[in-house]
LOGUVO-201101 format. One record per residue: residue in three letters; y, z, x negated of N, C-alpha, C in turn. Coordinates in steps of 0.2 Angstrom, whole numbers, padded with zeros to 4 digits, always signed. Layout:
N
alaYZXYZXYZX
...
end
This chain:
324
met-0006+0000-0003+0000+0000+0001+0006-0001-0004
phe+0006+0005-0009+0012+0005-0013+0013-0002-0018
arg+0007-0005-0019+0007-0011-0023+0010-0016-0019
arg+0009-0016-0013+0012-0021-0008+0019-0021-0006
ile+0022-0014-0007+0028-0013-0007+0032-0015-0012
leu+0030-0014-0019+0033-0016-0024+0032-0024-0025
leu+0027-0027-0023+0027-0035-0023+0032-0038-0018
gly+0032-0034-0012+0038-0036-0008+0045-0035-0010
ala+0046-0030-0013+0052-0029-0015+0054-0034-0021
ala+0049-0035-0025+0051-0041-0031+0051-0048-0028
ala+0048-0050-0023+0049-0056-0019+0055-0056-0016
ala+0058-0051-0013+0064-0050-0010+0071-0051-0015
leu+0069-0047-0022+0074-0049-0027+0074-0056-0030
leu+0069-0058-0030+0068-0065-0033+0072-0070-0028
ala+0070-0070-0021+0074-0074-0016+0080-0073-0017
ala+0084-0067-0018+0090-0066-0017+0094-0068-0024
ala+0090-0070-0030+0093-0071-0036+0098-0077-0036
pro+0095-0083-0033+0100-0089-0033+0106-0087-0029
ala+0106-0083-0024+0112-0082-0021+0117-0078-0025
leu+0114-0073-0029+0118-0069-0034+0120-0072-0039
ala+0117-0078-0042+0120-0082-0047+0125-0087-0045
gln+0126-0087-0039+0131-0092-0037+0139-0089-0039
pro+0143-0094-0042+0149-0091-0044+0153-0091-0038
ala+0159-0086-0039+0163-0084-0034+0167-0091-0032
ala+0169-0092-0026+0172-0098-0024+0179-0098-0028
trp+0181-0104-0031+0187-0105-0034+0193-0108-0029
pro+0199-0105-0029+0202-0100-0035+0201-0093-0031
gly+0199-0092-0026+0198-0086-0022+0205-0084-0020
asn+0207-0077-0021+0213-0075-0020+0218-0075-0025
arg+0216-0079-0032+0220-0079-0037+0225-0085-0038
gln+0231-0084-0040+0236-0089-0041+0233-0094-0048
val+0234-0100-0047+0231-0105-0052+0237-0109-0055
arg+0238-0107-0062+0244-0111-0065+0242-0118-0067
ile+0245-0123-0066+0244-0130-0068+0250-0131-0073
leu+0249-0131-0079+0254-0131-0084+0255-0139-0087
ile+0261-0141-0087+0262-0147-0091+0268-0146-0096
thr+0269-0151-0101+0272-0149-0107+0279-0152-0107
tyr+0281-0154-0100+0287-0158-0099+0292-0156-0094
pro+0298-0155-0095+0303-0152-0089+0301-0155-0082
pro+0304-0152-0077+0303-0156-0071+0306-0163-0070
gly+0303-0167-0066+0304-0173-0066+0299-0177-0070
gly+0299-0184-0069+0294-0188-0073+0287-0189-0070
thr+0284-0193-0074+0276-0194-0071+0272-0189-0071
ser+0273-0184-0077+0268-0178-0077+0269-0174-0072
asp+0276-0172-0071+0277-0167-0065+0275-0170-0058
phe+0276-0176-0058+0274-0179-0050+0266-0179-0050
val+0262-0179-0055+0254-0180-0055+0253-0172-0053
ala+0256-0168-0057+0255-0161-0057+0256-0158-0050
arg+0262-0159-0047+0264-0157-0040+0259-0159-0035
leu+0258-0165-0035+0254-0169-0030+0247-0165-0030
leu+0244-0164-0036+0238-0160-0038+0238-0153-0035
ala+0243-0149-0036+0243-0143-0035+0244-0143-0027
gln+0248-0147-0023+0249-0147-0016+0243-0148-0013
arg+0240-0152-0016+0233-0155-0012+0227-0149-0012
leu+0226-0148-0020+0222-0142-0020+0223-0136-0016
gly+0229-0134-0014+0231-0128-0011+0228-0129-0005
glu+0230-0135+0000+0227-0136+0006+0220-0138+0007
gln+0216-0140+0001+0209-0140+0002+0206-0133+0002
thr+0210-0129-0002+0205-0123-0005+0208-0116-0002
gly+0214-0117+0001+0219-0111+0004+0221-0107-0001
gly+0220-0109-0008+0223-0105-0013+0229-0106-0014
gln+0232-0103-0019+0240-0103-0022+0240-0107-0029
phe+0243-0113-0030+0243-0116-0035+0251-0117-0037
val+0253-0117-0043+0259-0117-0045+0260-0122-0052
val+0265-0126-0052+0266-0130-0057+0270-0126-0063
asp+0268-0125-0069+0272-0122-0074+0275-0127-0078
asn+0281-0128-0079+0283-0132-0084+0285-0129-0091
arg+0281-0130-0096+0282-0126-0102+0284-0132-0107
ser+0290-0135-0107+0292-0140-0112+0293-0136-0118
gly+0294-0140-0124+0296-0137-0130+0291-0138-0136
gly+0295-0139-0143+0290-0140-0148+0286-0146-0147
gly+0288-0152-0144+0285-0159-0143+0278-0157-0140
gly+0277-0151-0136+0271-0149-0132+0268-0144-0135
ile+0269-0141-0141+0265-0136-0144+0267-0129-0140
val+0272-0129-0137+0273-0121-0134+0268-0122-0128
gly+0268-0127-0124+0263-0128-0118+0256-0127-0120
trp+0254-0132-0124+0247-0131-0126+0244-0124-0129
thr+0249-0121-0133+0247-0115-0136+0246-0110-0130
asn+0250-0110-0126+0250-0105-0120+0243-0106-0117
val+0241-0112-0116+0234-0113-0112+0228-0111-0116
val+0228-0113-0123+0223-0110-0127+0223-0102-0128
arg+0228-0099-0127+0228-0091-0127+0227-0088-0120
ser+0227-0092-0115+0226-0090-0108+0218-0089-0107
ala+0217-0084-0102+0210-0083-0099+0206-0089-0097
asn+0200-0090-0098+0195-0095-0097+0193-0094-0090
asp+0196-0092-0085+0193-0089-0079+0196-0096-0074
gly+0199-0100-0076+0200-0105-0071+0208-0104-0067
thr+0211-0098-0070+0217-0097-0067+0224-0100-0071
thr+0221-0104-0077+0226-0107-0081+0223-0115-0083
leu+0226-0120-0080+0224-0126-0082+0229-0131-0085
leu+0228-0136-0089+0233-0140-0092+0232-0146-0090
leu+0237-0149-0087+0238-0157-0085+0241-0160-0090
thr+0238-0165-0094+0241-0167-0100+0240-0175-0100
asp+0245-0178-0104+0244-0186-0104+0242-0187-0112
asn+0242-0193-0114+0240-0195-0120+0242-0191-0127
ser+0248-0188-0126+0252-0184-0131+0247-0179-0134
leu+0243-0175-0130+0239-0170-0134+0234-0173-0139
ala+0231-0180-0138+0227-0184-0141+0230-0186-0148
thr+0237-0186-0148+0239-0189-0154+0243-0184-0157
ala+0243-0177-0155+0246-0173-0159+0244-0170-0166
pro+0237-0169-0167+0235-0167-0175+0238-0171-0180
pro+0239-0178-0180+0242-0180-0186+0248-0179-0186
leu+0252-0178-0181+0260-0177-0181+0261-0170-0183
tyr+0256-0165-0181+0257-0158-0181+0251-0155-0186
pro+0252-0156-0192+0246-0153-0196+0245-0146-0195
asn+0250-0141-0193+0248-0135-0192+0249-0132-0185
leu+0246-0136-0181+0246-0134-0174+0244-0127-0172
gly+0239-0124-0175+0236-0119-0174+0230-0118-0170
phe+0228-0123-0167+0221-0125-0164+0219-0131-0164
asp+0213-0132-0162+0209-0138-0164+0209-0142-0156
val+0212-0148-0155+0212-0151-0149+0204-0152-0147
arg+0200-0152-0151+0192-0154-0149+0189-0148-0147
thr+0190-0142-0149+0186-0136-0148+0190-0131-0144
asp+0196-0131-0144+0200-0125-0141+0202-0127-0134
phe+0200-0133-0131+0200-0134-0125+0194-0135-0120
thr+0194-0134-0114+0188-0137-0110+0189-0142-0106
pro+0188-0149-0108+0189-0156-0104+0186-0154-0096
ile+0190-0155-0091+0188-0155-0084+0187-0161-0080
ser+0192-0164-0081+0192-0171-0077+0197-0177-0080
leu+0195-0183-0081+0199-0188-0081+0203-0191-0075
met+0209-0190-0074+0212-0190-0067+0214-0198-0065
val+0219-0200-0069+0223-0206-0066+0225-0209-0073
asp+0227-0216-0072+0228-0220-0077+0233-0224-0075
tyr+0239-0224-0079+0246-0228-0077+0246-0234-0082
pro+0246-0240-0081+0247-0245-0086+0254-0244-0089
thr+0254-0248-0096+0261-0248-0098+0265-0254-0096
val+0271-0253-0096+0276-0258-0093+0281-0259-0098
phe+0281-0265-0100+0286-0268-0105+0293-0270-0101
val+0298-0266-0103+0305-0268-0100+0310-0269-0104
val+0315-0274-0102+0321-0275-0104+0327-0274-0101
pro+0333-0274-0103+0338-0273-0098+0339-0279-0093
gly+0342-0277-0087+0342-0282-0083+0345-0289-0084
asn+0350-0289-0088+0354-0295-0090+0350-0298-0096
ala+0345-0296-0099+0342-0299-0105+0340-0306-0104
pro+0340-0310-0109+0338-0317-0108+0331-0318-0107
ala+0327-0313-0110+0320-0314-0110+0317-0313-0104
arg+0313-0317-0101+0310-0317-0094+0303-0314-0095
thr+0299-0315-0100+0293-0312-0101+0292-0310-0108
leu+0287-0306-0109+0286-0303-0116+0285-0309-0121
arg+0283-0315-0120+0283-0320-0124+0289-0322-0126
asp+0294-0323-0122+0301-0324-0123+0304-0319-0127
tyr+0303-0313-0127+0307-0307-0131+0304-0308-0138
ile+0296-0309-0138+0294-0309-0145+0296-0315-0149
glu+0297-0321-0146+0299-0328-0149+0306-0327-0152
ala+0310-0323-0148+0317-0322-0150+0317-0316-0156
ala+0313-0311-0156+0313-0307-0162+0310-0310-0167
arg+0306-0314-0167+0302-0317-0173+0307-0319-0178
gly+0306-0317-0184+0310-0320-0190+0317-0316-0191
gln+0318-0312-0186+0325-0309-0187+0323-0302-0191
ala+0329-0299-0193+0328-0292-0196+0326-0286-0191
ala+0324-0281-0194+0322-0275-0190+0328-0273-0186
asp+0334-0273-0190+0340-0269-0187+0343-0274-0182
ala+0340-0280-0180+0344-0284-0176+0341-0283-0169
asn+0336-0279-0168+0333-0277-0161+0330-0270-0161
phe+0332-0266-0156+0330-0259-0156+0327-0257-0150
tyr+0322-0253-0151+0318-0252-0145+0318-0243-0145
gly+0317-0240-0139+0318-0234-0138+0310-0230-0136
ser+0311-0224-0136+0304-0220-0135+0306-0214-0134
met+0301-0210-0130+0302-0203-0128+0302-0198-0135
gly+0302-0200-0141+0302-0197-0146+0298-0200-0152
ser+0298-0197-0158+0294-0200-0164+0287-0197-0163
gly+0282-0202-0164+0275-0201-0163+0272-0201-0155
ser+0277-0202-0151+0275-0202-0144+0271-0208-0142
ser+0267-0208-0136+0263-0215-0135+0269-0221-0135
pro+0275-0220-0132+0278-0227-0132+0280-0229-0139
his+0281-0224-0144+0283-0226-0151+0277-0229-0154
leu+0271-0226-0153+0266-0228-0157+0263-0235-0153
tyr+0263-0237-0147+0262-0242-0144+0266-0248-0146
thr+0272-0247-0148+0277-0252-0150+0276-0254-0157
glu+0274-0248-0160+0272-0250-0167+0266-0255-0168
tyr+0261-0254-0163+0255-0259-0162+0257-0265-0160
leu+0262-0266-0155+0265-0272-0153+0268-0277-0159
gln+0271-0273-0164+0274-0276-0169+0269-0279-0174
asp+0263-0275-0175+0259-0277-0179+0254-0284-0177
ile+0254-0284-0169+0249-0289-0168+0254-0295-0166
thr+0261-0295-0166+0265-0301-0165+0269-0303-0171
asn+0268-0299-0175+0272-0300-0182+0279-0300-0181
ile+0282-0296-0178+0289-0295-0177+0291-0287-0180
arg+0297-0286-0181+0300-0280-0184+0306-0278-0179
leu+0305-0272-0177+0310-0270-0173+0312-0262-0176
thr+0318-0259-0174+0320-0253-0176+0319-0249-0171
his+0317-0243-0172+0315-0237-0168+0320-0232-0166
val+0322-0231-0160+0327-0225-0158+0324-0221-0155
pro+0322-0215-0157+0318-0209-0153+0324-0205-0148
tyr+0321-0204-0143+0325-0199-0138+0321-0193-0136
arg+0326-0189-0133+0322-0183-0131+0319-0184-0124
gly+0315-0187-0123+0312-0189-0116+0313-0196-0115
met+0309-0198-0110+0309-0205-0107+0316-0206-0103
gly+0317-0202-0100+0325-0203-0095+0330-0205-0099
pro+0332-0202-0105+0337-0203-0109+0336-0211-0112
ala+0330-0212-0114+0329-0218-0117+0330-0224-0112
phe+0327-0222-0106+0328-0228-0101+0335-0228-0099
leu+0339-0224-0099+0347-0225-0097+0350-0229-0102
asp+0348-0228-0109+0350-0232-0114+0348-0239-0113
leu+0342-0240-0111+0340-0247-0111+0344-0251-0104
met+0345-0247-0100+0349-0250-0094+0356-0252-0096
ala+0358-0248-0101+0366-0249-0104+0366-0255-0109
gly+0360-0256-0111+0360-0262-0116+0359-0259-0123
arg+0360-0252-0124+0360-0249-0132+0353-0250-0134
val+0348-0251-0131+0341-0253-0134+0338-0258-0130
gly+0335-0263-0133+0332-0269-0130+0325-0269-0127
leu+0323-0264-0128+0315-0265-0126+0312-0257-0126
leu+0308-0256-0121+0305-0250-0119+0298-0251-0116
ile+0293-0247-0119+0286-0247-0115+0286-0240-0111
ala+0285-0240-0105+0286-0235-0101+0280-0235-0095
ala+0279-0229-0092+0274-0229-0086+0277-0232-0080
pro+0275-0235-0076+0278-0237-0069+0283-0233-0066
pro+0282-0227-0065+0286-0222-0060+0293-0223-0063
thr+0293-0222-0070+0300-0222-0074+0304-0228-0072
val+0302-0234-0071+0306-0240-0072+0305-0243-0064
leu+0301-0242-0060+0300-0246-0053+0307-0248-0050
gly+0311-0241-0049+0316-0242-0045+0321-0246-0048
ala+0322-0246-0055+0328-0250-0058+0325-0257-0058
val+0319-0258-0059+0316-0265-0059+0318-0268-0053
arg+0316-0266-0047+0317-0268-0040+0325-0269-0039
asp+0329-0264-0042+0336-0267-0040+0339-0270-0046
gly+0336-0274-0051+0339-0277-0056+0343-0274-0061
arg+0342-0267-0062+0346-0264-0067+0341-0265-0074
ala+0335-0266-0073+0330-0267-0079+0325-0273-0076
arg+0322-0276-0081+0317-0281-0079+0310-0280-0083
ala+0305-0280-0079+0298-0279-0082+0297-0287-0085
ile+0294-0287-0092+0292-0294-0094+0284-0294-0095
ala+0281-0288-0095+0273-0289-0095+0271-0282-0093
ile+0264-0282-0092+0260-0276-0090+0254-0275-0095
gly+0254-0269-0098+0247-0268-0102+0243-0265-0099
thr+0237-0268-0097+0232-0265-0093+0225-0269-0095
thr+0219-0265-0094+0213-0268-0095+0211-0273-0089
gly+0214-0272-0083+0212-0275-0078+0218-0281-0077
gly+0219-0283-0071+0224-0287-0069+0231-0285-0067
arg+0235-0289-0064+0241-0287-0061+0241-0281-0057
ile+0246-0277-0056+0246-0271-0052+0250-0273-0045
pro+0248-0269-0040+0251-0270-0034+0258-0269-0033
ala+0260-0264-0037+0267-0262-0038+0273-0267-0041
leu+0270-0271-0045+0273-0276-0049+0269-0283-0049
pro+0268-0286-0042+0263-0291-0042+0266-0297-0046
asp+0272-0298-0048+0274-0305-0050+0275-0304-0058
val+0274-0298-0060+0274-0297-0068+0266-0299-0071
pro+0267-0303-0075+0261-0305-0079+0258-0299-0084
thr+0252-0298-0085+0248-0294-0090+0250-0297-0096
ala+0250-0293-0102+0250-0295-0108+0246-0299-0111
lys+0239-0298-0107+0233-0302-0110+0234-0310-0107
glu+0237-0310-0100+0240-0317-0098+0244-0321-0104
leu+0248-0316-0106+0253-0320-0110+0250-0321-0117
gly+0244-0320-0119+0241-0321-0125+0241-0315-0130
tyr+0242-0309-0128+0243-0303-0133+0238-0298-0130
asp+0233-0295-0135+0228-0291-0134+0231-0285-0134
phe+0235-0282-0128+0238-0275-0128+0235-0273-0122
thr+0231-0267-0122+0227-0265-0115+0228-0257-0115
tyr+0233-0254-0119+0234-0248-0119+0238-0245-0113
ser+0237-0239-0111+0239-0235-0105+0242-0229-0106
phe+0244-0226-0101+0245-0218-0100+0242-0214-0096
trp+0236-0211-0099+0231-0208-0095+0233-0200-0095
tyr+0231-0198-0089+0232-0191-0087+0226-0186-0086
gly+0224-0181-0089+0217-0178-0088+0220-0169-0087
leu+0214-0166-0084+0214-0159-0083+0210-0155-0087
leu+0212-0151-0092+0209-0147-0096+0210-0139-0094
gly+0205-0135-0097+0206-0127-0098+0205-0125-0104
pro+0206-0118-0105+0205-0115-0111+0197-0116-0113
arg+0195-0115-0120+0189-0116-0122+0185-0111-0118
gly+0178-0112-0119+0173-0108-0116+0173-0106-0109
met+0175-0111-0104+0174-0110-0097+0167-0111-0095
asp+0165-0107-0091+0159-0108-0087+0158-0113-0084
ala+0151-0117-0086+0149-0124-0084+0150-0124-0076
ala+0147-0119-0073+0148-0118-0064+0155-0119-0063
leu+0159-0116-0066+0167-0115-0064+0169-0121-0065
val+0168-0125-0071+0171-0131-0072+0169-0137-0066
ala+0163-0136-0064+0160-0141-0059+0163-0140-0052
gln+0165-0134-0051+0169-0131-0045+0176-0135-0046
ile+0179-0133-0051+0185-0137-0051+0185-0144-0051
arg+0181-0147-0056+0180-0155-0054+0179-0158-0048
ala+0175-0154-0045+0173-0156-0037+0179-0156-0033
glu+0184-0152-0033+0189-0151-0029+0195-0156-0032
val+0195-0158-0039+0200-0163-0040+0198-0168-0038
asn+0191-0171-0038+0187-0178-0036+0190-0178-0029
lys+0188-0173-0024+0192-0173-0018+0198-0176-0016
val+0203-0172-0021+0210-0175-0020+0210-0181-0022
leu+0208-0185-0028+0208-0191-0029+0204-0197-0025
glu+0199-0193-0021+0197-0198-0016+0201-0198-0009
asn+0205-0194-0008+0208-0194-0003+0213-0200-0002
pro+0212-0205+0004+0215-0211+0004+0223-0211+0003
glu+0226-0205+0006+0233-0204+0005+0236-0204-0002
val+0232-0199-0005+0234-0198-0013+0233-0205-0016
arg+0227-0208-0015+0226-0215-0019+0232-0219-0016
asp+0234-0220-0011+0239-0225-0010+0245-0223-0013
arg+0247-0216-0014+0253-0214-0017+0253-0216-0025
phe+0247-0215-0028+0246-0218-0034+0247-0224-0035
val+0243-0229-0031+0244-0236-0032+0251-0238-0031
gln+0255-0235-0027+0262-0238-0025+0265-0236-0031
gln+0263-0231-0035+0267-0230-0042+0264-0234-0048
gly+0259-0239-0046+0256-0243-0051+0250-0240-0055
ala+0248-0234-0052+0242-0230-0056+0235-0232-0052
thr+0230-0231-0056+0224-0232-0054+0220-0224-0054
pro+0218-0221-0049+0215-0215-0050+0208-0216-0052
val+0205-0211-0057+0199-0213-0061+0194-0207-0059
ala+0195-0202-0058+0191-0197-0056+0184-0197-0061
gly+0185-0197-0068+0180-0196-0073+0179-0189-0074
asp+0173-0187-0076+0171-0181-0079+0174-0178-0085
gly+0172-0172-0087+0174-0169-0093+0173-0173-0099
ala+0167-0176-0099+0164-0181-0104+0168-0186-0105
ala+0170-0190-0100+0174-0195-0100+0182-0194-0103
leu+0184-0188-0101+0191-0186-0104+0191-0185-0111
ala+0185-0181-0114+0183-0180-0120+0183-0186-0124
ala+0179-0191-0121+0178-0198-0125+0184-0201-0126
val+0189-0201-0121+0196-0204-0122+0200-0201-0126
met+0200-0195-0127+0203-0191-0131+0202-0192-0138
glu+0195-0193-0140+0192-0194-0146+0194-0200-0149
ser+0193-0206-0144+0195-0213-0146+0203-0213-0147
asp+0207-0209-0143+0214-0210-0145+0216-0206-0151
leu+0212-0201-0153+0214-0197-0159+0213-0202-0165
ala+0206-0205-0165+0205-0209-0172+0209-0214-0171
arg+0210-0218-0166+0215-0224-0166+0222-0222-0169
trp+0225-0218-0165+0233-0216-0167+0233-0213-0173
ser+0228-0209-0175+0230-0205-0182+0230-0210-0187
glu+0227-0215-0188+0227-0220-0192+0234-0223-0192
val+0236-0225-0187+0242-0228-0185+0248-0224-0190
val+0247-0218-0188+0253-0212-0190+0252-0211-0197
arg+0246-0211-0200+0245-0210-0207+0248-0217-0210
ala+0246-0223-0207+0247-0229-0212+0254-0231-0212
lys+0257-0228-0206+0265-0230-0207+0270-0224-0208
gly+0266-0219-0210+0271-0213-0212+0275-0210-0207
ile+0272-0210-0200+0276-0206-0195+0277-0200-0194
thr+0282-0198-0195+0284-0190-0195+0288-0188-0188
val+0287-0182-0185+0291-0180-0180+0298-0178-0183
gln+0303-0180-0180+0310-0178-0182+0312-0172-0178
end
């Protein structure tokens, strides 16, 4: 009799074990910070706030966007690295994290091991823009006009030394055999204002930065850099590949957490993020901005980061690019 009781109790415990092993619902009653390394406004802020809003609606949790700009991103990245790995602090980042190591040799953390990749979220193609009154109608026009001229005859802007627009324009010069002079700005906003004013002649940007000005004639889009075809937001603008240039680089956005996050927790967060990206209204908003929702897992994000780190580290070293 006693043995049967023990066996029954053991069976009950075993039956309950899977339920006990289930992680608590995320986020529960805890506030979640979605940190970005840029000030309010801009593409990163838009993506983060849309994600926070939709996650709150889906889960009933409280999500806030934490804008931690400064130090070229180091302030925000370090904050995430030092945060608890319980799902209450997440980093929404663009390409800049993957290109940081060669630019900042003393980062204080390892981008490969001190973060937990959660989800590759959305991809924005690059848009090549010139002032609205520029003679160039396509990227080929611009390149043909610049070929053979001295570097100081043509200026291009970026959101700072070592930023993706800077590295992308350096690559463009290499594949087209032209030379331009780089003008770094503290953000894409000031760079784009100077482009529209004619103080710089070329900018590579994400679509949300330039769409309004392109549509009202203050700027002209002369090519799209994408692995696919033309984008619905700018249907009349040819791709760089159509024009004969092998330029397919983009601005991707991904979600990470601090290192050592529990795999079950990561799976929960990724599932909720995927629900957001699969929402037809969300997809439509991204498409209107020229973006493509990706919904890749942590492995896909890690692979993109590793590829960017290898590719652009070589460019930074070869050209001696430093952060000013």
